N, C-alpha and C positions, 0 to 999 in steps of 0.2 A: 242492748247495744240490737236490731233487727238490721237484716240487710235485707234489700232483694230488689230484681234486677224490672225497669222497666221500657216498654219498648215501644221507641214510634215510627209513623213509617204501615207500610211501603213505599218510598219516594224513587220514583220512577227519573232515571236520566240515562238519554239514550239508548232508549228499548231495554234495559237494563235497571233491573233495581236492590234500593238499601236500603237498609233495617239503624235504625238508632239505636240502639243499649245506652241505657246510664243505669251504672250499680252503683242502690242506696243505702246511706249508713246512714238509718233513726234511730234519735236516740227517749227511750221511755215509753214514745207515747205511738201507733198505730202508724203504718207510714201513709200515705196517702190525708193526713189529719192538717186541714191546715196551722194549727195550732203544732203544730211537730216542728222538732227540730232535726233540722236532713239537711245531708249536705250527698254530691255528688262526691261519688271514690270515684272512679273511673268511667268511662266512655267510650264507645267503639263503633266504626258502622260494619254494617254484616253483608255479605253479596247476596241474591235470593238465594243460593246453596248453606246459606248461612257462612258460612269461611267468613275473620273477619280477615276486615282488609282497610282496615286502619285503626289505631288503639292510640288512647291519651289514658295516662294517669294524673291525679290528680293532688291524691293520697289526701288522708284525715287525721288533724293534731285533735285531744282532747285536753281539756285545763278544766275543774271544777265541775267535771260533768257537766262542761257543755262543749262543742266543738268553736273553736278557738276562732276558724272562718266557715262558710259557710259558701259550696262554689254550686249554681245552676247552668244544668245550658239543657238549649234543646233544635230544634231544628224545623226546618221546611223548605218547599220546593222555593226555586228562586229559576223565575223564565224571564229572560231576557229576550231581545231583538238579534245577539249574539249568541245567544244557545241557552244553556240550563245544567238546574247542580242542586245543590244542594248547600244549602247558608246556615250555619250552627250560627248559635251566640248560646251569651254565656258571661255568667259576675258575679263576685269576688265582694263577698258583705263579709267584715261588718258595715253599721252604716255611713252612711257619710262622714266628713269627707273624703273619706278614708274606699269609698267604693274604686270600682277599677269594671270594663268589660268588656271583652272581645267577641269578634267576629269572626268565622273563616269558611271562606265559599273552599266546596268543593263540584269538581266536573269530572271529563271526562273529553280525554283530545279523540 
């Protein structure tokens, strides 16, 4: 199994900088390979100084040399008339009909 951290951002929220870090586990193939069997084990936001300000553990479960479920997590800047933040979205697979997706919005008051 191969592990790596993937960084997205920085995202600017109220003049502060945040970066999304996803910790990826990959089986047998190289990370970033489109045919790779990979999953997000955990993800977190770090501030401009690198301090972890939010962390979420997703976990990894293996069976017969592949993941039971694969998790993906992404983020993008969110700007509305009411303010700005970061929209984080994720999904869990096996394939449909058991697909599940989620969204979280992060901002500062």
